[in-house]
C-alpha positions, 0 to 999 in steps of 0.5 A: 894421647896428646900430640906435640907439634914441631913448632911447640917443641922449638918454642919449648927448647928456646924457652929452656935455653934462655930461661933455664940455661941463660943462653942467648937465642940465636939471631935471625939470619938476614934474608939472602935476597935482601939488598944491602948498600956497599961501602961506596954507596953509603959514602955517596949517600952521606955526601949527598946529604952533606951537599943538600945541607950545604945548599940549604945553608947557602940559601939561608945565607943569601936571604940574610945578605939580601935582608941586610942590604935592604936594611942598610939601603933604607937606613941611609935615608931613615933612622931605623931606630925611630918611627919616621916623622912627616916633613911638615911636623919637622918644619913646624917644630923648627918654626916653633923653636925659632920663636919660643914661648916664654914661661910667662906666655905659657902661663897666660895661654894655659887657661885657653888650652884647658878650656878646650881640653874638657876630658883633661887628657892633654889632647885636643880634637880637631874642631877644638884646635881650630877654635883655639887657633881662632882665639890665638888670632883674636889674642885671647891669651893676651900675649900679643897679636898672632899674624893671621894665616889661613887655617888651610895652611896651618897643620897643628900638632898640639901636646899639652 
């Protein structure tokens, strides 16, 4: 003799109803003790979420305004599209533009520059620039005497 439990009977009835007859199984009822939010509580919860999102957005907007103010203040004194250039370079360029070298003079000076640019990179080391400066003072470029200025007062930017 085989004993069939009530649990097995309910499982068999559920299988027969769903598989053979095509009836949907009954949904489980919610527990009587389970808490459910009322409509007003749901509205309050949604409002709290909206306030939180609004506060976060206000903080982000405030940070963006502060960043833009800093950029605007900085851009009044500096051109933000270019890197800042030291003042002595600006002054040196202005002096060089006031007394431009002619193409003939450039032709005479090119061998001097090439003599110190041994790597052929178009740049000079500081020691080479000092030697070149001394050659210019001694008029080895044959373009006329360069007035002597102490080397400490000269800041060079040399691009070949």
